[in-house]
PDB file of N, CA, C and O in Angstrom:
ATOM      1  N   UNK A   1       8.203   7.837  -2.535  1.00  0.00           N
ATOM      2  CA  UNK A   1       8.349   6.107  -1.796  1.00  0.00           C
ATOM      3  C   UNK A   1       7.614   6.144  -0.707  1.00  0.00           C
ATOM      4  O   UNK A   1       6.891   5.172  -0.928  1.00  0.00           O
ATOM      5  N   UNK A   2       7.289   6.541   0.262  1.00  0.00           N
ATOM      6  CA  UNK A   2       6.031   6.362   0.692  1.00  0.00           C
ATOM      7  C   UNK A   2       5.985   7.286   2.075  1.00  0.00           C
ATOM      8  O   UNK A   2       6.675   8.289   2.262  1.00  0.00           O
ATOM      9  N   UNK A   3       5.015   6.721   3.000  1.00  0.00           N
ATOM     10  CA  UNK A   3       4.621   7.819   3.582  1.00  0.00           C
ATOM     11  C   UNK A   3       4.730   7.415   5.252  1.00  0.00           C
ATOM     12  O   UNK A   3       4.318   6.361   5.736  1.00  0.00           O
ATOM     13  N   UNK A   4       5.289   8.355   5.880  1.00  0.00           N
ATOM     14  CA  UNK A   4       5.507   7.901   7.550  1.00  0.00           C
ATOM     15  C   UNK A   4       5.011   9.425   8.224  1.00  0.00           C
ATOM     16  O   UNK A   4       5.430  10.534   7.891  1.00  0.00           O
ATOM     17  N   UNK A   5       3.853   9.061   9.413  1.00  0.00           N
ATOM     18  CA  UNK A   5       3.105  10.068  10.011  1.00  0.00           C
ATOM     19  C   UNK A   5       4.101  11.109  10.823  1.00  0.00           C
ATOM     20  O   UNK A   5       3.971  12.326  10.690  1.00  0.00           O
ATOM     21  N   UNK A   6       4.975  10.596  11.563  1.00  0.00           N
ATOM     22  CA  UNK A   6       5.998  10.986  12.342  1.00  0.00           C
ATOM     23  C   UNK A   6       7.410  10.341  12.706  1.00  0.00           C
ATOM     24  O   UNK A   6       7.710   9.197  13.050  1.00  0.00           O
ATOM     25  N   UNK A   7       8.103  11.396  12.520  1.00  0.00           N
ATOM     26  CA  UNK A   7       9.670  10.842  12.664  1.00  0.00           C
ATOM     27  C   UNK A   7       9.837  11.744  13.597  1.00  0.00           C
ATOM     28  O   UNK A   7       9.517  12.931  13.540  1.00  0.00           O
ATOM     29  N   UNK A   8      10.585  10.906  14.872  1.00  0.00           N
ATOM     30  CA  UNK A   8      11.039  11.452  16.184  1.00  0.00           C
ATOM     31  C   UNK A   8      12.209  10.753  16.687  1.00  0.00           C
ATOM     32  O   UNK A   8      12.532   9.667  16.206  1.00  0.00           O
ATOM     33  N   UNK A   9      12.938  11.368  17.732  1.00  0.00           N
ATOM     34  CA  UNK A   9      13.795  10.546  18.520  1.00  0.00           C
ATOM     35  C   UNK A   9      13.570  10.370  19.740  1.00  0.00           C
ATOM     36  O   UNK A   9      13.125  11.277  20.444  1.00  0.00           O
ATOM     37  N   UNK A  10      13.776   9.456  20.084  1.00  0.00           N
ATOM     38  CA  UNK A  10      13.488   8.870  21.647  1.00  0.00           C
ATOM     39  C   UNK A  10      14.773   7.941  22.223  1.00  0.00           C
ATOM     40  O   UNK A  10      15.178   6.852  21.815  1.00  0.00           O
ATOM     41  N   UNK A  11      15.234   8.744  23.270  1.00  0.00           N
ATOM     42  CA  UNK A  11      16.590   8.445  23.858  1.00  0.00           C
ATOM     43  C   UNK A  11      17.635   8.299  22.495  1.00  0.00           C
ATOM     44  O   UNK A  11      17.879   9.139  21.629  1.00  0.00           O
ATOM     45  N   UNK A  12      18.062   7.138  22.626  1.00  0.00           N
ATOM     46  CA  UNK A  12      19.218   7.117  21.398  1.00  0.00           C
ATOM     47  C   UNK A  12      18.781   6.438  19.596  1.00  0.00           C
ATOM     48  O   UNK A  12      19.423   6.168  18.581  1.00  0.00           O
ATOM     49  N   UNK A  13      17.477   6.408  19.981  1.00  0.00           N
ATOM     50  CA  UNK A  13      16.976   5.978  18.636  1.00  0.00           C
ATOM     51  C   UNK A  13      16.035   7.212  17.738  1.00  0.00           C
ATOM     52  O   UNK A  13      15.665   8.287  18.210  1.00  0.00           O
ATOM     53  N   UNK A  14      15.837   6.817  16.630  1.00  0.00           N
ATOM     54  CA  UNK A  14      15.323   7.221  15.494  1.00  0.00           C
ATOM     55  C   UNK A  14      13.922   6.899  15.405  1.00  0.00           C
ATOM     56  O   UNK A  14      13.929   5.778  14.898  1.00  0.00           O
ATOM     57  N   UNK A  15      12.959   7.166  15.563  1.00  0.00           N
ATOM     58  CA  UNK A  15      11.418   6.370  15.865  1.00  0.00           C
ATOM     59  C   UNK A  15      10.266   7.046  14.476  1.00  0.00           C
ATOM     60  O   UNK A  15       9.751   8.150  14.302  1.00  0.00           O
ATOM     61  N   UNK A  16      10.238   5.997  13.846  1.00  0.00           N
ATOM     62  CA  UNK A  16       9.055   6.234  12.884  1.00  0.00           C
ATOM     63  C   UNK A  16       7.750   5.601  13.261  1.00  0.00           C
ATOM     64  O   UNK A  16       7.558   4.401  13.458  1.00  0.00           O
ATOM     65  N   UNK A  17       6.743   6.732  13.343  1.00  0.00           N
ATOM     66  CA  UNK A  17       5.339   6.178  13.800  1.00  0.00           C
ATOM     67  C   UNK A  17       4.528   6.221  12.685  1.00  0.00           C
ATOM     68  O   UNK A  17       4.863   6.850  11.682  1.00  0.00           O
ATOM     69  N   UNK A  18       3.194   5.436  12.789  1.00  0.00           N
ATOM     70  CA  UNK A  18       2.270   5.169  11.838  1.00  0.00           C
ATOM     71  C   UNK A  18       1.054   5.371  13.107  1.00  0.00           C
ATOM     72  O   UNK A  18       0.813   4.752  14.144  1.00  0.00           O
ATOM     73  N   UNK A  19       0.474   6.515  12.462  1.00  0.00           N
ATOM     74  CA  UNK A  19      -1.047   6.655  13.495  1.00  0.00           C
ATOM     75  C   UNK A  19      -2.071   6.244  12.563  1.00  0.00           C
ATOM     76  O   UNK A  19      -2.334   6.770  11.483  1.00  0.00           O
ATOM     77  N   UNK A  20      -2.724   5.047  13.210  1.00  0.00           N
ATOM     78  CA  UNK A  20      -3.820   4.499  12.595  1.00  0.00           C
ATOM     79  C   UNK A  20      -5.393   5.059  13.405  1.00  0.00           C
ATOM     80  O   UNK A  20      -5.623   4.709  14.562  1.00  0.00           O
ATOM     81  N   UNK A  21      -6.233   5.815  12.739  1.00  0.00           N
ATOM     82  CA  UNK A  21      -7.391   5.878  13.966  1.00  0.00           C
ATOM     83  C   UNK A  21      -8.755   4.901  12.822  1.00  0.00           C
ATOM     84  O   UNK A  21      -8.897   4.466  11.679  1.00  0.00           O
ATOM     85  N   UNK A  22      -9.375   4.996  13.960  1.00  0.00           N
ATOM     86  CA  UNK A  22     -10.600   4.049  13.260  1.00  0.00           C
ATOM     87  C   UNK A  22     -11.869   4.809  14.378  1.00  0.00           C
ATOM     88  O   UNK A  22     -11.840   5.184  15.551  1.00  0.00           O
ATOM     89  N   UNK A  23     -12.854   4.786  13.372  1.00  0.00           N
ATOM     90  CA  UNK A  23     -14.177   5.348  14.106  1.00  0.00           C
ATOM     91  C   UNK A  23     -15.098   4.189  14.288  1.00  0.00           C
ATOM     92  O   UNK A  23     -16.215   4.584  14.623  1.00  0.00           O
ATOM     93  N   UNK A  24     -14.992   2.640  14.160  1.00  0.00           N
ATOM     94  CA  UNK A  24     -15.769   1.555  14.151  1.00  0.00           C
ATOM     95  C   UNK A  24     -14.560   0.545  13.879  1.00  0.00           C
ATOM     96  O   UNK A  24     -13.675   0.659  13.032  1.00  0.00           O
ATOM     97  N   UNK A  25     -14.740  -0.415  14.760  1.00  0.00           N
ATOM     98  CA  UNK A  25     -14.280  -1.434  14.494  1.00  0.00           C
ATOM     99  C   UNK A  25     -14.646  -2.778  13.962  1.00  0.00           C
ATOM    100  O   UNK A  25     -14.175  -3.888  14.207  1.00  0.00           O
ATOM    101  N   UNK A  26     -15.754  -2.335  13.051  1.00  0.00           N
ATOM    102  CA  UNK A  26     -16.440  -3.197  12.293  1.00  0.00           C
ATOM    103  C   UNK A  26     -15.577  -4.086  11.543  1.00  0.00           C
ATOM    104  O   UNK A  26     -15.669  -5.307  11.424  1.00  0.00           O
ATOM    105  N   UNK A  27     -14.629  -3.199  10.999  1.00  0.00           N
ATOM    106  CA  UNK A  27     -13.779  -4.270  10.453  1.00  0.00           C
ATOM    107  C   UNK A  27     -12.280  -4.286  10.729  1.00  0.00           C
ATOM    108  O   UNK A  27     -11.373  -4.043   9.933  1.00  0.00           O
ATOM    109  N   UNK A  28     -12.211  -4.586  11.880  1.00  0.00           N
ATOM    110  CA  UNK A  28     -10.764  -4.870  12.940  1.00  0.00           C
ATOM    111  C   UNK A  28     -10.626  -3.397  13.545  1.00  0.00           C
ATOM    112  O   UNK A  28     -11.258  -2.370  13.301  1.00  0.00           O
ATOM    113  N   UNK A  29      -9.507  -3.681  14.472  1.00  0.00           N
ATOM    114  CA  UNK A  29      -8.978  -2.681  15.224  1.00  0.00           C
ATOM    115  C   UNK A  29      -7.723  -1.578  14.191  1.00  0.00           C
ATOM    116  O   UNK A  29      -7.243  -1.905  13.106  1.00  0.00           O
ATOM    117  N   UNK A  30      -7.529  -0.646  14.731  1.00  0.00           N
ATOM    118  CA  UNK A  30      -6.623   0.078  14.058  1.00  0.00           C
ATOM    119  C   UNK A  30      -5.341  -0.816  13.778  1.00  0.00           C
ATOM    120  O   UNK A  30      -4.863  -0.782  12.644  1.00  0.00           O
ATOM    121  N   UNK A  31      -4.754  -1.623  14.762  1.00  0.00           N
ATOM    122  CA  UNK A  31      -3.875  -2.600  14.566  1.00  0.00           C
ATOM    123  C   UNK A  31      -3.798  -3.243  13.475  1.00  0.00           C
ATOM    124  O   UNK A  31      -2.818  -3.282  12.730  1.00  0.00           O
ATOM    125  N   UNK A  32      -5.115  -3.926  13.292  1.00  0.00           N
ATOM    126  CA  UNK A  32      -5.517  -5.093  12.177  1.00  0.00           C
ATOM    127  C   UNK A  32      -5.215  -4.485  11.127  1.00  0.00           C
ATOM    128  O   UNK A  32      -4.654  -5.206  10.301  1.00  0.00           O
ATOM    129  N   UNK A  33      -5.408  -3.134  10.744  1.00  0.00           N
ATOM    130  CA  UNK A  33      -5.553  -2.465   9.660  1.00  0.00           C
ATOM    131  C   UNK A  33      -3.850  -2.354   8.778  1.00  0.00           C
ATOM    132  O   UNK A  33      -3.810  -1.965   7.610  1.00  0.00           O
ATOM    133  N   UNK A  34      -2.952  -2.630   9.309  1.00  0.00           N
ATOM    134  CA  UNK A  34      -1.454  -2.689   8.940  1.00  0.00           C
ATOM    135  C   UNK A  34      -1.660  -4.024   8.679  1.00  0.00           C
ATOM    136  O   UNK A  34      -1.925  -4.939   9.459  1.00  0.00           O
ATOM    137  N   UNK A  35      -1.486  -4.021   7.331  1.00  0.00           N
ATOM    138  CA  UNK A  35      -0.912  -5.395   6.278  1.00  0.00           C
ATOM    139  C   UNK A  35       0.433  -5.773   6.081  1.00  0.00           C
ATOM    140  O   UNK A  35       1.127  -4.800   5.787  1.00  0.00           O
ATOM    141  N   UNK A  36       0.992  -6.745   6.134  1.00  0.00           N
ATOM    142  CA  UNK A  36       2.163  -7.296   5.784  1.00  0.00           C
ATOM    143  C   UNK A  36       2.908  -6.362   4.737  1.00  0.00           C
ATOM    144  O   UNK A  36       4.041  -5.933   4.954  1.00  0.00           O
ATOM    145  N   UNK A  37       2.150  -6.066   3.526  1.00  0.00           N
ATOM    146  CA  UNK A  37       2.456  -4.970   2.748  1.00  0.00           C
ATOM    147  C   UNK A  37       2.793  -3.814   3.267  1.00  0.00           C
ATOM    148  O   UNK A  37       3.888  -3.316   3.009  1.00  0.00           O
ATOM    149  N   UNK A  38       1.923  -3.235   4.053  1.00  0.00           N
ATOM    150  CA  UNK A  38       1.985  -2.015   4.587  1.00  0.00           C
ATOM    151  C   UNK A  38       3.289  -1.903   5.613  1.00  0.00           C
ATOM    152  O   UNK A  38       3.990  -0.894   5.698  1.00  0.00           O
ATOM    153  N   UNK A  39       3.409  -2.652   6.081  1.00  0.00           N
ATOM    154  CA  UNK A  39       4.862  -2.965   7.086  1.00  0.00           C
ATOM    155  C   UNK A  39       5.843  -2.880   5.996  1.00  0.00           C
ATOM    156  O   UNK A  39       6.445  -1.807   6.038  1.00  0.00           O
ATOM    157  N   UNK A  40       6.225  -3.687   4.985  1.00  0.00           N
ATOM    158  CA  UNK A  40       7.154  -3.984   4.227  1.00  0.00           C
ATOM    159  C   UNK A  40       7.749  -2.272   3.473  1.00  0.00           C
ATOM    160  O   UNK A  40       8.871  -1.828   3.229  1.00  0.00           O
ATOM    161  N   UNK A  41       6.366  -1.721   3.309  1.00  0.00           N
ATOM    162  CA  UNK A  41       6.177  -0.368   2.841  1.00  0.00           C
ATOM    163  C   UNK A  41       7.255   0.970   3.953  1.00  0.00           C
ATOM    164  O   UNK A  41       8.145   1.786   3.717  1.00  0.00           O
ATOM    165  N   UNK A  42       6.674   0.626   4.859  1.00  0.00           N
ATOM    166  CA  UNK A  42       7.087   1.355   6.023  1.00  0.00           C
ATOM    167  C   UNK A  42       8.336   1.122   6.168  1.00  0.00           C
ATOM    168  O   UNK A  42       9.026   2.108   6.425  1.00  0.00           O
ATOM    169  N   UNK A  43       8.944  -0.059   6.069  1.00  0.00           N
ATOM    170  CA  UNK A  43      10.341  -0.450   6.389  1.00  0.00           C
ATOM    171  C   UNK A  43      11.170   0.168   5.230  1.00  0.00           C
ATOM    172  O   UNK A  43      12.179   0.756   5.622  1.00  0.00           O
ATOM    173  N   UNK A  44      10.965   0.162   3.889  1.00  0.00           N
ATOM    174  CA  UNK A  44      11.543   0.421   3.295  1.00  0.00           C
ATOM    175  C   UNK A  44      11.594   2.218   3.131  1.00  0.00           C
ATOM    176  O   UNK A  44      12.636   2.787   2.805  1.00  0.00           O
ATOM    177  N   UNK A  45      10.219   3.010   3.430  1.00  0.00           N
ATOM    178  CA  UNK A  45      10.548   4.112   3.461  1.00  0.00           C
ATOM    179  C   UNK A  45      11.207   4.901   4.585  1.00  0.00           C
ATOM    180  O   UNK A  45      11.491   6.093   4.466  1.00  0.00           O
ATOM    181  N   UNK A  46      11.479   4.050   5.881  1.00  0.00           N
ATOM    182  CA  UNK A  46      12.140   4.261   6.826  1.00  0.00           C
ATOM    183  C   UNK A  46      13.725   4.259   6.312  1.00  0.00           C
ATOM    184  O   UNK A  46      14.471   5.213   6.532  1.00  0.00           O
ATOM    185  N   UNK A  47      14.084   3.218   5.693  1.00  0.00           N
ATOM    186  CA  UNK A  47      15.310   2.748   5.027  1.00  0.00           C
ATOM    187  C   UNK A  47      15.887   3.899   3.806  1.00  0.00           C
ATOM    188  O   UNK A  47      17.039   4.127   3.437  1.00  0.00           O
ATOM    189  N   UNK A  48      14.869   4.363   3.468  1.00  0.00           N
ATOM    190  CA  UNK A  48      15.153   5.469   2.294  1.00  0.00           C
ATOM    191  C   UNK A  48      15.427   6.635   3.236  1.00  0.00           C
ATOM    192  O   UNK A  48      16.494   7.248   3.200  1.00  0.00           O
ATOM    193  N   UNK A  49      14.506   6.908   4.024  1.00  0.00           N
ATOM    194  CA  UNK A  49      14.827   7.936   5.059  1.00  0.00           C
ATOM    195  C   UNK A  49      16.010   8.281   5.431  1.00  0.00           C
ATOM    196  O   UNK A  49      16.617   9.315   5.150  1.00  0.00           O
ATOM    197  N   UNK A  50      16.433   7.142   6.258  1.00  0.00           N
ATOM    198  CA  UNK A  50      17.748   6.992   6.905  1.00  0.00           C
ATOM    199  C   UNK A  50      19.336   7.274   5.892  1.00  0.00           C
ATOM    200  O   UNK A  50      20.402   7.814   6.188  1.00  0.00           O
ATOM    201  N   UNK A  51      18.836   6.621   4.636  1.00  0.00           N
ATOM    202  CA  UNK A  51      19.677   6.658   3.450  1.00  0.00           C
ATOM    203  C   UNK A  51      19.726   8.142   2.960  1.00  0.00           C
ATOM    204  O   UNK A  51      20.661   8.346   2.186  1.00  0.00           O
ATOM    205  N   UNK A  52      18.895   9.286   3.243  1.00  0.00           N
ATOM    206  CA  UNK A  52      18.913  10.531   2.392  1.00  0.00           C
ATOM    207  C   UNK A  52      18.901  11.766   3.859  1.00  0.00           C
ATOM    208  O   UNK A  52      18.418  12.888   3.703  1.00  0.00           O
ATOM    209  N   UNK A  53      19.272  11.491   4.689  1.00  0.00           N
ATOM    210  CA  UNK A  53      19.324  12.397   6.138  1.00  0.00           C
ATOM    211  C   UNK A  53      20.783  11.770   6.493  1.00  0.00           C
ATOM    212  O   UNK A  53      21.157  10.614   6.293  1.00  0.00           O
ATOM    213  N   UNK A  54      21.436  12.744   7.017  1.00  0.00           N
ATOM    214  CA  UNK A  54      22.650  12.616   7.995  1.00  0.00           C
ATOM    215  C   UNK A  54      22.444  12.745   9.265  1.00  0.00           C
ATOM    216  O   UNK A  54      21.366  13.114   9.729  1.00  0.00           O
ATOM    217  N   UNK A  55      23.562  12.425  10.018  1.00  0.00           N
ATOM    218  CA  UNK A  55      23.699  12.700  11.274  1.00  0.00           C
ATOM    219  C   UNK A  55      22.547  12.083  12.237  1.00  0.00           C
ATOM    220  O   UNK A  55      22.095  12.798  13.131  1.00  0.00           O
ATOM    221  N   UNK A  56      22.128  10.916  12.081  1.00  0.00           N
ATOM    222  CA  UNK A  56      20.884   9.913  12.594  1.00  0.00           C
ATOM    223  C   UNK A  56      21.278   9.072  13.292  1.00  0.00           C
ATOM    224  O   UNK A  56      22.174   8.322  12.905  1.00  0.00           O
ATOM    225  N   UNK A  57      20.648   8.945  14.672  1.00  0.00           N
ATOM    226  CA  UNK A  57      20.820   7.933  15.556  1.00  0.00           C
ATOM    227  C   UNK A  57      21.172   6.380  14.638  1.00  0.00           C
ATOM    228  O   UNK A  57      20.480   5.971  13.706  1.00  0.00           O
ATOM    229  N   UNK A  58      22.189   5.815  15.089  1.00  0.00           N
ATOM    230  CA  UNK A  58      22.240   4.327  14.320  1.00  0.00           C
ATOM    231  C   UNK A  58      21.242   3.363  14.634  1.00  0.00           C
ATOM    232  O   UNK A  58      21.129   2.351  13.942  1.00  0.00           O
ATOM    233  N   UNK A  59      20.419   3.608  15.729  1.00  0.00           N
ATOM    234  CA  UNK A  59      19.220   2.543  16.151  1.00  0.00           C
ATOM    235  C   UNK A  59      18.124   3.521  16.151  1.00  0.00           C
ATOM    236  O   UNK A  59      17.942   4.667  16.562  1.00  0.00           O
ATOM    237  N   UNK A  60      17.157   2.182  15.228  1.00  0.00           N
ATOM    238  CA  UNK A  60      15.929   3.078  14.574  1.00  0.00           C
ATOM    239  C   UNK A  60      14.927   2.115  15.296  1.00  0.00           C
ATOM    240  O   UNK A  60      15.455   1.234  15.974  1.00  0.00           O
ATOM    241  N   UNK A  61      13.357   2.156  15.244  1.00  0.00           N
ATOM    242  CA  UNK A  61      12.566   1.315  15.427  1.00  0.00           C
ATOM    243  C   UNK A  61      11.290   1.990  14.687  1.00  0.00           C
ATOM    244  O   UNK A  61      11.333   3.219  14.651  1.00  0.00           O
ATOM    245  N   UNK A  62       9.897   1.230  13.953  1.00  0.00           N
ATOM    246  CA  UNK A  62       8.555   1.631  13.883  1.00  0.00           C
ATOM    247  C   UNK A  62       7.598   1.003  14.782  1.00  0.00           C
ATOM    248  O   UNK A  62       7.308  -0.167  15.033  1.00  0.00           O
ATOM    249  N   UNK A  63       7.133   2.318  15.253  1.00  0.00           N
ATOM    250  CA  UNK A  63       5.971   2.260  16.264  1.00  0.00           C
ATOM    251  C   UNK A  63       4.664   2.564  15.479  1.00  0.00           C
ATOM    252  O   UNK A  63       4.472   2.970  14.333  1.00  0.00           O
ATOM    253  N   UNK A  64       3.983   2.286  16.318  1.00  0.00           N
ATOM    254  CA  UNK A  64       2.056   2.434  15.948  1.00  0.00           C
ATOM    255  C   UNK A  64       1.311   3.144  17.159  1.00  0.00           C
ATOM    256  O   UNK A  64       1.408   2.762  18.325  1.00  0.00           O
ATOM    257  N   UNK A  65       0.708   4.009  16.816  1.00  0.00           N
ATOM    258  CA  UNK A  65      -0.370   4.751  17.493  1.00  0.00           C
ATOM    259  C   UNK A  65      -1.715   3.868  17.375  1.00  0.00           C
ATOM    260  O   UNK A  65      -1.970   3.418  16.257  1.00  0.00           O
ATOM    261  N   UNK A  66      -2.434   3.636  18.246  1.00  0.00           N
ATOM    262  CA  UNK A  66      -3.726   2.967  17.432  1.00  0.00           C
ATOM    263  C   UNK A  66      -4.807   4.132  18.227  1.00  0.00           C
ATOM    264  O   UNK A  66      -5.047   4.142  19.435  1.00  0.00           O
ATOM    265  N   UNK A  67      -5.168   4.744  17.564  1.00  0.00           N
ATOM    266  CA  UNK A  67      -6.635   5.450  18.057  1.00  0.00           C
ATOM    267  C   UNK A  67      -8.037   5.178  17.727  1.00  0.00           C
ATOM    268  O   UNK A  67      -8.505   5.273  16.593  1.00  0.00           O
ATOM    269  N   UNK A  68      -8.754   4.794  18.897  1.00  0.00           N
ATOM    270  CA  UNK A  68     -10.316   4.719  18.403  1.00  0.00           C
ATOM    271  C   UNK A  68     -11.194   5.586  18.645  1.00  0.00           C
ATOM    272  O   UNK A  68     -11.004   5.869  19.828  1.00  0.00           O
ATOM    273  N   UNK A  69     -12.140   6.259  18.224  1.00  0.00           N
ATOM    274  CA  UNK A  69     -12.640   7.439  18.333  1.00  0.00           C
ATOM    275  C   UNK A  69     -14.464   6.563  18.495  1.00  0.00           C
ATOM    276  O   UNK A  69     -14.997   5.686  17.817  1.00  0.00           O
ATOM    277  N   UNK A  70     -14.840   7.189  19.471  1.00  0.00           N
ATOM    278  CA  UNK A  70     -16.689   7.112  19.690  1.00  0.00           C
ATOM    279  C   UNK A  70     -17.311   7.935  18.772  1.00  0.00           C
ATOM    280  O   UNK A  70     -16.909   8.814  18.010  1.00  0.00           O
ATOM    281  N   UNK A  71     -18.544   7.374  19.057  1.00  0.00           N
ATOM    282  CA  UNK A  71     -19.344   8.321  18.247  1.00  0.00           C
ATOM    283  C   UNK A  71     -19.520   9.724  18.094  1.00  0.00           C
ATOM    284  O   UNK A  71     -20.380  10.288  17.418  1.00  0.00           O
ATOM    285  N   UNK A  72     -18.872  10.090  18.593  1.00  0.00           N
ATOM    286  CA  UNK A  72     -18.990  11.639  19.241  1.00  0.00           C
ATOM    287  C   UNK A  72     -17.499  12.266  18.543  1.00  0.00           C
ATOM    288  O   UNK A  72     -17.173  13.452  18.491  1.00  0.00           O
ATOM    289  N   UNK A  73     -16.798  11.188  18.083  1.00  0.00           N
ATOM    290  CA  UNK A  73     -15.419  11.813  17.181  1.00  0.00           C
ATOM    291  C   UNK A  73     -14.274  12.102  18.270  1.00  0.00           C
ATOM    292  O   UNK A  73     -13.239  12.738  18.070  1.00  0.00           O
ATOM    293  N   UNK A  74     -14.784  11.348  19.753  1.00  0.00           N
ATOM    294  CA  UNK A  74     -13.670  11.812  20.562  1.00  0.00           C
ATOM    295  C   UNK A  74     -12.990  10.524  20.992  1.00  0.00           C
ATOM    296  O   UNK A  74     -13.591   9.462  21.154  1.00  0.00           O
ATOM    297  N   UNK A  75     -11.479  10.734  21.190  1.00  0.00           N
ATOM    298  CA  UNK A  75     -10.851   9.520  21.257  1.00  0.00           C
ATOM    299  C   UNK A  75     -11.391   8.778  22.791  1.00  0.00           C
ATOM    300  O   UNK A  75     -11.502   9.269  23.914  1.00  0.00           O
ATOM    301  N   UNK A  76     -11.662   7.380  22.266  1.00  0.00           N
ATOM    302  CA  UNK A  76     -12.215   6.164  23.511  1.00  0.00           C
ATOM    303  C   UNK A  76     -10.775   5.599  23.853  1.00  0.00           C
ATOM    304  O   UNK A  76     -10.452   5.344  25.013  1.00  0.00           O
ATOM    305  N   UNK A  77      -9.848   5.403  22.664  1.00  0.00           N
ATOM    306  CA  UNK A  77      -8.452   4.862  23.287  1.00  0.00           C
ATOM    307  C   UNK A  77      -7.622   5.121  22.552  1.00  0.00           C
ATOM    308  O   UNK A  77      -7.940   5.135  21.363  1.00  0.00           O
ATOM    309  N   UNK A  78      -6.178   5.443  22.931  1.00  0.00           N
ATOM    310  CA  UNK A  78      -4.817   5.655  22.437  1.00  0.00           C
ATOM    311  C   UNK A  78      -4.082   5.084  22.851  1.00  0.00           C
ATOM    312  O   UNK A  78      -3.997   5.058  24.079  1.00  0.00           O
ATOM    313  N   UNK A  79      -3.249   4.396  22.113  1.00  0.00           N
ATOM    314  CA  UNK A  79      -2.223   3.215  22.491  1.00  0.00           C
ATOM    315  C   UNK A  79      -1.172   3.481  21.705  1.00  0.00           C
ATOM    316  O   UNK A  79      -1.404   4.014  20.620  1.00  0.00           O
ATOM    317  N   UNK A  80       0.204   3.169  22.077  1.00  0.00           N
ATOM    318  CA  UNK A  80       1.253   3.218  21.576  1.00  0.00           C
ATOM    319  C   UNK A  80       1.943   1.696  21.809  1.00  0.00           C
ATOM    320  O   UNK A  80       2.126   1.076  22.857  1.00  0.00           O
ATOM    321  N   UNK A  81       2.260   1.334  20.371  1.00  0.00           N
ATOM    322  CA  UNK A  81       2.864   0.567  20.273  1.00  0.00           C
ATOM    323  C   UNK A  81       4.491   0.268  19.633  1.00  0.00           C
ATOM    324  O   UNK A  81       4.659   0.058  18.432  1.00  0.00           O
ATOM    325  N   UNK A  82       5.633   0.285  20.632  1.00  0.00           N
ATOM    326  CA  UNK A  82       6.828   0.202  20.693  1.00  0.00           C
ATOM    327  C   UNK A  82       7.084  -0.573  19.643  1.00  0.00           C
ATOM    328  O   UNK A  82       6.165  -1.390  19.705  1.00  0.00           O
ATOM    329  N   UNK A  83       7.673  -0.825  18.804  1.00  0.00           N
ATOM    330  CA  UNK A  83       8.739  -1.730  17.862  1.00  0.00           C
ATOM    331  C   UNK A  83       7.688  -2.647  17.326  1.00  0.00           C
ATOM    332  O   UNK A  83       7.623  -3.837  17.634  1.00  0.00           O
ATOM    333  N   UNK A  84       6.816  -2.004  16.460  1.00  0.00           N
ATOM    334  CA  UNK A  84       5.525  -3.011  16.087  1.00  0.00           C
ATOM    335  C   UNK A  84       6.078  -3.629  14.656  1.00  0.00           C
ATOM    336  O   UNK A  84       6.000  -4.812  14.323  1.00  0.00           O
ATOM    337  N   UNK A  85       6.569  -2.713  14.004  1.00  0.00           N
ATOM    338  CA  UNK A  85       7.352  -3.465  12.622  1.00  0.00           C
ATOM    339  C   UNK A  85       8.432  -4.417  13.122  1.00  0.00           C
ATOM    340  O   UNK A  85       8.498  -5.640  12.991  1.00  0.00           O
ATOM    341  N   UNK A  86       9.596  -3.230  13.968  1.00  0.00           N
ATOM    342  CA  UNK A  86      11.050  -3.856  14.011  1.00  0.00           C
ATOM    343  C   UNK A  86      12.035  -2.926  13.792  1.00  0.00           C
ATOM    344  O   UNK A  86      11.821  -1.884  13.172  1.00  0.00           O
ATOM    345  N   UNK A  87      12.936  -3.181  14.186  1.00  0.00           N
ATOM    346  CA  UNK A  87      13.777  -2.142  14.346  1.00  0.00           C
ATOM    347  C   UNK A  87      15.082  -2.493  13.563  1.00  0.00           C
ATOM    348  O   UNK A  87      15.155  -3.649  13.148  1.00  0.00           O
ATOM    349  N   UNK A  88      16.303  -1.497  13.263  1.00  0.00           N
ATOM    350  CA  UNK A  88      17.036  -1.904  12.750  1.00  0.00           C
ATOM    351  C   UNK A  88      18.611  -1.730  13.470  1.00  0.00           C
ATOM    352  O   UNK A  88      19.601  -2.202  12.910  1.00  0.00           O
TER     353      UNK A  88
END
């Protein structure tokens, strides 16, 4: 189906997390690398996961973690964007 980097529970919600890391902003930020097609694929993957696993929270959402690395490969920015794609 697809790939989700992290599946976690937060309070009463199931959270699917996509982590995007960039070493250069030449082609945009980590957030900008998530295309509408990728968002739709993530929704489909989250739906499939929910259909194939029992006893999951009714509420769910898809978050992004944007990571920018400096020239030494160390994080210069880490940002959690909750409900970046939408929730169910």
